[in-house]
N, CA, C and O atoms as a GROMACS GRO file, in nm:
protein
  348
    1MET      N    1   0.084  -0.118   0.000
    1MET     CA    2   0.000   0.000   0.000
    1MET      C    3   0.088   0.124   0.000
    1MET      O    4   0.195   0.125   0.061
    2THR      N    5   0.043   0.228  -0.069
    2THR     CA    6   0.118   0.352  -0.076
    2THR      C    7   0.087   0.441   0.044
    2THR      O    8  -0.013   0.420   0.114
    3HIS      N    9   0.172   0.540   0.068
    3HIS     CA   10   0.156   0.632   0.180
    3HIS      C   11   0.036   0.723   0.159
    3HIS      O   12   0.018   0.780   0.051
    4THR      N   13  -0.048   0.736   0.263
    4THR     CA   14  -0.167   0.821   0.259
    4THR      C   15  -0.166   0.914   0.379
    4THR      O   16  -0.126   0.876   0.489
    5HIS      N   17  -0.210   1.038   0.356
    5HIS     CA   18  -0.223   1.137   0.462
    5HIS      C   19  -0.351   1.214   0.439
    5HIS      O   20  -0.382   1.249   0.324
    6GLY      N   21  -0.426   1.242   0.543
    6GLY     CA   22  -0.549   1.318   0.526
    6GLY      C   23  -0.582   1.399   0.649
    6GLY      O   24  -0.530   1.376   0.758
    7VAL      N   25  -0.671   1.497   0.629
    7VAL     CA   26  -0.719   1.581   0.737
    7VAL      C   27  -0.870   1.594   0.722
    7VAL      O   28  -0.918   1.641   0.619
    8LEU      N   29  -0.944   1.553   0.823
    8LEU     CA   30  -1.088   1.569   0.822
    8LEU      C   31  -1.119   1.716   0.846
    8LEU      O   32  -1.080   1.772   0.948
    9LEU      N   33  -1.190   1.779   0.753
    9LEU     CA   34  -1.223   1.920   0.764
    9LEU      C   35  -1.362   1.940   0.826
    9LEU      O   36  -1.384   2.037   0.899
   10HIS      N   37  -1.454   1.849   0.795
   10HIS     CA   38  -1.590   1.859   0.849
   10HIS      C   39  -1.660   1.725   0.836
   10HIS      O   40  -1.643   1.654   0.736
   11LYS      N   41  -1.738   1.689   0.937
   11LYS     CA   42  -1.820   1.569   0.931
   11LYS      C   43  -1.962   1.609   0.968
   11LYS      O   44  -1.984   1.673   1.072
   12GLY      N   45  -2.060   1.573   0.885
   12GLY     CA   46  -2.199   1.608   0.909
   12GLY      C   47  -2.251   1.541   1.036
   12GLY      O   48  -2.197   1.441   1.082
   13GLU      N   49  -2.358   1.597   1.092
   13GLU     CA   50  -2.415   1.545   1.216
   13GLU      C   51  -2.449   1.397   1.208
   13GLU      O   52  -2.427   1.322   1.303
   14SER      N   53  -2.503   1.354   1.096
   14SER     CA   54  -2.544   1.214   1.081
   14SER      C   55  -2.425   1.124   1.048
   14SER      O   56  -2.438   1.001   1.050
   15GLY      N   57  -2.310   1.184   1.017
   15GLY     CA   58  -2.192   1.106   0.981
   15GLY      C   59  -2.189   1.065   0.836
   15GLY      O   60  -2.092   1.006   0.790
   16GLN      N   61  -2.295   1.096   0.761
   16GLN     CA   62  -2.302   1.056   0.621
   16GLN      C   63  -2.213   1.143   0.531
   16GLN      O   64  -2.149   1.091   0.440
   17SER      N   65  -2.209   1.272   0.556
   17SER     CA   66  -2.128   1.358   0.471
   17SER      C   67  -2.000   1.399   0.543
   17SER      O   68  -1.995   1.411   0.665
   18GLU      N   69  -1.896   1.419   0.463
   18GLU     CA   70  -1.771   1.469   0.520
   18GLU      C   71  -1.688   1.536   0.412
   18GLU      O   72  -1.698   1.504   0.294
   19CYS      N   73  -1.607   1.632   0.455
   19CYS     CA   74  -1.512   1.702   0.368
   19CYS      C   75  -1.372   1.673   0.422
   19CYS      O   76  -1.350   1.675   0.542
   20ASP      N   77  -1.280   1.645   0.331
   20ASP     CA   78  -1.144   1.611   0.371
   20ASP      C   79  -1.042   1.671   0.276
   20ASP      O   80  -1.072   1.707   0.163
   21TYR      N   81  -0.920   1.680   0.327
   21TYR     CA   82  -0.800   1.704   0.245
   21TYR      C   83  -0.726   1.572   0.246
   21TYR      O   84  -0.713   1.510   0.351
   22TRP      N   85  -0.674   1.527   0.130
   22TRP     CA   86  -0.616   1.394   0.118
   22TRP      C   87  -0.494   1.397   0.028
   22TRP      O   88  -0.494   1.464  -0.075
   23GLU      N   89  -0.389   1.326   0.068
   23GLU     CA   90  -0.268   1.308  -0.013
   23GLU      C   91  -0.238   1.159  -0.022
   23GLU      O   92  -0.257   1.085   0.074
   24ARG      N   93  -0.192   1.117  -0.140
   24ARG     CA   94  -0.152   0.977  -0.154
   24ARG      C   95  -0.036   0.967  -0.252
   24ARG      O   96  -0.037   1.030  -0.358
   25ALA      N   97   0.063   0.887  -0.214
   25ALA     CA   98   0.182   0.864  -0.298
   25ALA      C   99   0.145   0.774  -0.417
   25ALA      O  100   0.040   0.710  -0.415
   26PRO      N  101   0.231   0.768  -0.518
   26PRO     CA  102   0.204   0.684  -0.635
   26PRO      C  103   0.177   0.539  -0.600
   26PRO      O  104   0.233   0.484  -0.505
   27GLY      N  105   0.090   0.479  -0.678
   27GLY     CA  106   0.054   0.338  -0.661
   27GLY      C  107  -0.081   0.313  -0.727
   27GLY      O  108  -0.137   0.401  -0.791
   28HIS      N  109  -0.133   0.192  -0.710
   28HIS     CA  110  -0.266   0.160  -0.763
   28HIS      C  111  -0.336   0.062  -0.669
   28HIS      O  112  -0.270  -0.013  -0.597
   29TRP      N  113  -0.467   0.065  -0.672
   29TRP     CA  114  -0.548  -0.022  -0.587
   29TRP      C  115  -0.689  -0.030  -0.642
   29TRP      O  116  -0.732   0.055  -0.721
   30ARG      N  117  -0.759  -0.132  -0.600
   30ARG     CA  118  -0.899  -0.150  -0.638
   30ARG      C  119  -0.985  -0.070  -0.542
   30ARG      O  120  -0.960  -0.070  -0.421
   31CYS      N  121  -1.085  -0.001  -0.594
   31CYS     CA  122  -1.172   0.078  -0.507
   31CYS      C  123  -1.319   0.058  -0.546
   31CYS      O  124  -1.351   0.032  -0.662
   32GLN      N  125  -1.405   0.070  -0.449
   32GLN     CA  126  -1.549   0.067  -0.469
   32GLN      C  127  -1.608   0.177  -0.383
   32GLN      O  128  -1.586   0.180  -0.262
   33LEU      N  129  -1.681   0.267  -0.444
   33LEU     CA  130  -1.737   0.381  -0.371
   33LEU      C  131  -1.872   0.345  -0.311
   33LEU      O  132  -1.965   0.306  -0.381
   34ALA      N  133  -1.881   0.360  -0.180
   34ALA     CA  134  -2.007   0.334  -0.111
   34ALA      C  135  -2.099   0.456  -0.116
   34ALA      O  136  -2.221   0.444  -0.104
   35ARG      N  137  -2.038   0.575  -0.136
   35ARG     CA  138  -2.116   0.700  -0.139
   35ARG      C  139  -2.068   0.788  -0.254
   35ARG      O  140  -1.959   0.767  -0.307
   36ASP      N  141  -2.149   0.886  -0.292
   36ASP     CA  142  -2.110   0.982  -0.394
   36ASP      C  143  -1.987   1.058  -0.348
   36ASP      O  144  -1.973   1.089  -0.230
   37GLU      N  145  -1.896   1.089  -0.443
   37GLU     CA  146  -1.778   1.169  -0.411
   37GLU      C  147  -1.757   1.276  -0.516
   37GLU      O  148  -1.758   1.248  -0.636
   38PHE      N  149  -1.738   1.399  -0.470
   38PHE     CA  150  -1.695   1.510  -0.555
   38PHE      C  151  -1.554   1.546  -0.509
   38PHE      O  152  -1.531   1.562  -0.389
   39CYS      N  153  -1.460   1.560  -0.603
   39CYS     CA  154  -1.324   1.596  -0.562
   39CYS      C  155  -1.265   1.702  -0.655
   39CYS      O  156  -1.303   1.715  -0.771
   40HIS      N  157  -1.173   1.778  -0.599
   40HIS     CA  158  -1.097   1.878  -0.673
   40HIS      C  159  -0.949   1.848  -0.650
   40HIS      O  160  -0.899   1.856  -0.538
   41LEU      N  161  -0.878   1.813  -0.758
   41LEU     CA  162  -0.735   1.785  -0.747
   41LEU      C  163  -0.658   1.915  -0.736
   41LEU      O  164  -0.671   2.004  -0.820
   42LEU      N  165  -0.577   1.923  -0.633
   42LEU     CA  166  -0.495   2.042  -0.610
   42LEU      C  167  -0.357   2.027  -0.671
   42LEU      O  168  -0.292   2.126  -0.704
   43ALA      N  169  -0.311   1.902  -0.686
   43ALA     CA  170  -0.178   1.878  -0.742
   43ALA      C  171  -0.169   1.737  -0.800
   43ALA      O  172  -0.221   1.641  -0.745
   44ASP      N  173  -0.100   1.730  -0.913
   44ASP     CA  174  -0.060   1.608  -0.980
   44ASP      C  175  -0.172   1.536  -1.052
   44ASP      O  176  -0.269   1.600  -1.093
   45GLU      N  177  -0.163   1.405  -1.070
   45GLU     CA  178  -0.258   1.338  -1.159
   45GLU      C  179  -0.291   1.197  -1.114
   45GLU      O  180  -0.215   1.132  -1.042
   46ALA      N  181  -0.407   1.151  -1.160
   46ALA     CA  182  -0.453   1.015  -1.132
   46ALA      C  183  -0.543   0.969  -1.246
   46ALA      O  184  -0.594   1.051  -1.323
   47CYS      N  185  -0.560   0.840  -1.257
   47CYS     CA  186  -0.646   0.779  -1.359
   47CYS      C  187  -0.735   0.678  -1.289
   47CYS      O  188  -0.686   0.593  -1.214
   48TYR      N  189  -0.865   0.686  -1.313
   48TYR     CA  190  -0.961   0.591  -1.257
   48TYR      C  191  -1.012   0.504  -1.371
   48TYR      O  192  -1.079   0.554  -1.461
   49GLU      N  193  -0.981   0.375  -1.367
   49GLU     CA  194  -1.024   0.280  -1.470
   49GLU      C  195  -1.148   0.209  -1.416
   49GLU      O  196  -1.137   0.121  -1.331
   50HIS      N  197  -1.264   0.246  -1.466
   50HIS     CA  198  -1.390   0.194  -1.416
   50HIS      C  199  -1.419   0.055  -1.472
   50HIS      O  200  -1.382   0.024  -1.585
   51ASP      N  201  -1.486  -0.027  -1.393
   51ASP     CA  202  -1.519  -0.162  -1.436
   51ASP      C  203  -1.606  -0.163  -1.561
   51ASP      O  204  -1.606  -0.261  -1.636
   52ASP      N  205  -1.681  -0.055  -1.585
   52ASP     CA  206  -1.766  -0.048  -1.704
   52ASP      C  207  -1.689  -0.002  -1.827
   52ASP      O  208  -1.749   0.038  -1.927
   53SER      N  209  -1.555  -0.007  -1.821
   53SER     CA  210  -1.463   0.028  -1.930
   53SER      C  211  -1.440   0.177  -1.949
   53SER      O  212  -1.363   0.216  -2.036
   54GLY      N  213  -1.503   0.260  -1.870
   54GLY     CA  214  -1.476   0.403  -1.879
   54GLY      C  215  -1.348   0.439  -1.806
   54GLY      O  216  -1.305   0.368  -1.715
   55ILE      N  217  -1.288   0.550  -1.845
   55ILE     CA  218  -1.166   0.599  -1.780
   55ILE      C  219  -1.186   0.748  -1.749
   55ILE      O  220  -1.232   0.824  -1.833
   56THR      N  221  -1.150   0.787  -1.627
   56THR     CA  222  -1.153   0.928  -1.588
   56THR      C  223  -1.010   0.969  -1.553
   56THR      O  224  -0.951   0.916  -1.459
   57GLN      N  225  -0.956   1.064  -1.630
   57GLN     CA  226  -0.823   1.121  -1.603
   57GLN      C  227  -0.844   1.251  -1.528
   57GLN      O  228  -0.925   1.334  -1.569
   58VAL      N  229  -0.774   1.270  -1.419
   58VAL     CA  230  -0.780   1.396  -1.346
   58VAL      C  231  -0.638   1.446  -1.322
   58VAL      O  232  -0.546   1.367  -1.303
   59GLY      N  233  -0.623   1.576  -1.322
   59GLY     CA  234  -0.493   1.637  -1.301
   59GLY      C  235  -0.508   1.765  -1.222
   59GLY      O  236  -0.618   1.802  -1.180
   60THR      N  237  -0.396   1.832  -1.201
   60THR     CA  238  -0.396   1.955  -1.122
   60THR      C  239  -0.506   2.050  -1.167
   60THR      O  240  -0.521   2.078  -1.286
   61ASP      N  241  -0.582   2.097  -1.070
   61ASP     CA  242  -0.688   2.196  -1.089
   61ASP      C  243  -0.806   2.144  -1.171
   61ASP      O  244  -0.871   2.222  -1.241
   62THR      N  245  -0.835   2.014  -1.162
   62THR     CA  246  -0.955   1.960  -1.225
   62THR      C  247  -1.047   1.906  -1.116
   62THR      O  248  -1.004   1.877  -1.004
   63ALA      N  249  -1.175   1.895  -1.151
   63ALA     CA  250  -1.275   1.843  -1.059
   63ALA      C  251  -1.342   1.722  -1.122
   63ALA      O  252  -1.348   1.710  -1.245
   64ALA      N  253  -1.391   1.631  -1.038
   64ALA     CA  254  -1.458   1.512  -1.087
   64ALA      C  255  -1.567   1.469  -0.989
   64ALA      O  256  -1.558   1.497  -0.869
   65PHE      N  257  -1.668   1.401  -1.041
   65PHE     CA  258  -1.775   1.344  -0.959
   65PHE      C  259  -1.780   1.195  -0.986
   65PHE      O  260  -1.781   1.152  -1.102
   66PHE      N  261  -1.784   1.115  -0.879
   66PHE     CA  262  -1.794   0.970  -0.891
   66PHE      C  263  -1.917   0.925  -0.813
   66PHE      O  264  -1.923   0.946  -0.692
   67PRO      N  265  -2.016   0.865  -0.879
   67PRO     CA  266  -2.137   0.823  -0.810
   67PRO      C  267  -2.116   0.699  -0.722
   67PRO      O  268  -2.027   0.617  -0.748
   68ALA      N  269  -2.197   0.687  -0.620
   68ALA     CA  270  -2.194   0.568  -0.533
   68ALA      C  271  -2.210   0.444  -0.620
   68ALA      O  272  -2.286   0.444  -0.717
   69GLY      N  273  -2.139   0.338  -0.583
   69GLY     CA  274  -2.146   0.213  -0.657
   69GLY      C  275  -2.041   0.199  -0.764
   69GLY      O  276  -2.021   0.090  -0.818
   70ARG      N  277  -1.972   0.307  -0.798
   70ARG     CA  278  -1.867   0.302  -0.899
   70ARG      C  279  -1.752   0.217  -0.846
   70ARG      O  280  -1.716   0.229  -0.729
   71SER      N  281  -1.695   0.132  -0.930
   71SER     CA  282  -1.583   0.049  -0.887
   71SER      C  283  -1.482   0.038  -0.999
   71SER      O  284  -1.515   0.056  -1.116
   72GLY      N  285  -1.358   0.007  -0.962
   72GLY     CA  286  -1.253  -0.007  -1.060
   72GLY      C  287  -1.116   0.005  -0.996
   72GLY      O  288  -1.099  -0.022  -0.878
   73ILE      N  289  -1.019   0.046  -1.077
   73ILE     CA  290  -0.880   0.060  -1.033
   73ILE      C  291  -0.842   0.207  -1.034
   73ILE      O  292  -0.868   0.278  -1.132
   74CYS      N  293  -0.781   0.253  -0.927
   74CYS     CA  294  -0.728   0.389  -0.919
   74CYS      C  295  -0.576   0.380  -0.936
   74CYS      O  296  -0.509   0.303  -0.867
   75ARG      N  297  -0.522   0.459  -1.029
   75ARG     CA  298  -0.378   0.462  -1.052
   75ARG      C  299  -0.327   0.605  -1.033
   75ARG      O  300  -0.374   0.699  -1.098
   76ILE      N  301  -0.230   0.619  -0.943
   76ILE     CA  302  -0.169   0.748  -0.918
   76ILE      C  303  -0.025   0.742  -0.965
   76ILE      O  304   0.052   0.655  -0.923
   77THR      N  305   0.012   0.835  -1.054
   77THR     CA  306   0.148   0.834  -1.110
   77THR      C  307   0.241   0.930  -1.036
   77THR      O  308   0.362   0.909  -1.034
   78ARG      N  309   0.185   1.035  -0.976
   78ARG     CA  310   0.261   1.129  -0.893
   78ARG      C  311   0.175   1.160  -0.772
   78ARG      O  312   0.053   1.159  -0.781
   79THR      N  313   0.237   1.189  -0.660
   79THR     CA  314   0.162   1.213  -0.536
   79THR      C  315   0.046   1.308  -0.560
   79THR      O  316   0.064   1.420  -0.609
   80VAL      N  317  -0.074   1.263  -0.524
   80VAL     CA  318  -0.197   1.339  -0.544
   80VAL      C  319  -0.233   1.414  -0.417
   80VAL      O  320  -0.217   1.363  -0.306
   81LYS      N  321  -0.280   1.536  -0.435
   81LYS     CA  322  -0.334   1.617  -0.326
   81LYS      C  323  -0.472   1.661  -0.372
   81LYS      O  324  -0.486   1.720  -0.479
   82LYS      N  325  -0.575   1.632  -0.290
   82LYS     CA  326  -0.709   1.670  -0.332
   82LYS      C  327  -0.794   1.709  -0.212
   82LYS      O  328  -0.768   1.670  -0.098
   83ALA      N  329  -0.896   1.787  -0.241
   83ALA     CA  330  -1.001   1.818  -0.145
   83ALA      C  331  -1.125   1.746  -0.197
   83ALA      O  332  -1.153   1.749  -0.317
   84TYR      N  333  -1.199   1.681  -0.107
   84TYR     CA  334  -1.316   1.609  -0.155
   84TYR      C  335  -1.429   1.612  -0.053
   84TYR      O  336  -1.410   1.639   0.065
   85MET      N  337  -1.549   1.582  -0.105
   85MET     CA  338  -1.666   1.570  -0.020
   85MET      C  339  -1.740   1.443  -0.060
   85MET      O  340  -1.762   1.417  -0.178
   86ILE      N  341  -1.778   1.365   0.041
   86ILE     CA  342  -1.860   1.247   0.016
   86ILE      C  343  -1.992   1.265   0.088
   86ILE      O  344  -2.000   1.333   0.191
   87ARG      N  345  -2.098   1.204   0.030
   87ARG     CA  346  -2.231   1.212   0.090
   87ARG      C  347  -2.303   1.080   0.074
   87ARG      O  348  -2.417   1.067   0.119
   0.00000   0.00000   0.00000
C-alpha cells in the first residue's frame, strides 16, 4: 500500500457527509465507492479505470464526480493532493 495522509475538515451530524483534504503517494489499488464523491485535485494526476470500461483522467486543478457504486482501479502516477466531499 502507498503512503496516505489526510485531514478531516468537516463531518456532518449524521456522519453521512464529510469534507477532507487527502494526499496519496504513487501506486494503484482496487476501489469501490459506497457514497457519492466530488473531488478537486490540487496537485498532480490520477487515472480511474472503471469496471464499465470508462476511464476518468484527473490532473492539477480539475474536478470530478464519482457516483456511489462506482468500482474499478485507481492509478496514481505522482503524489496526489485533493479536497473532496462524500455524501
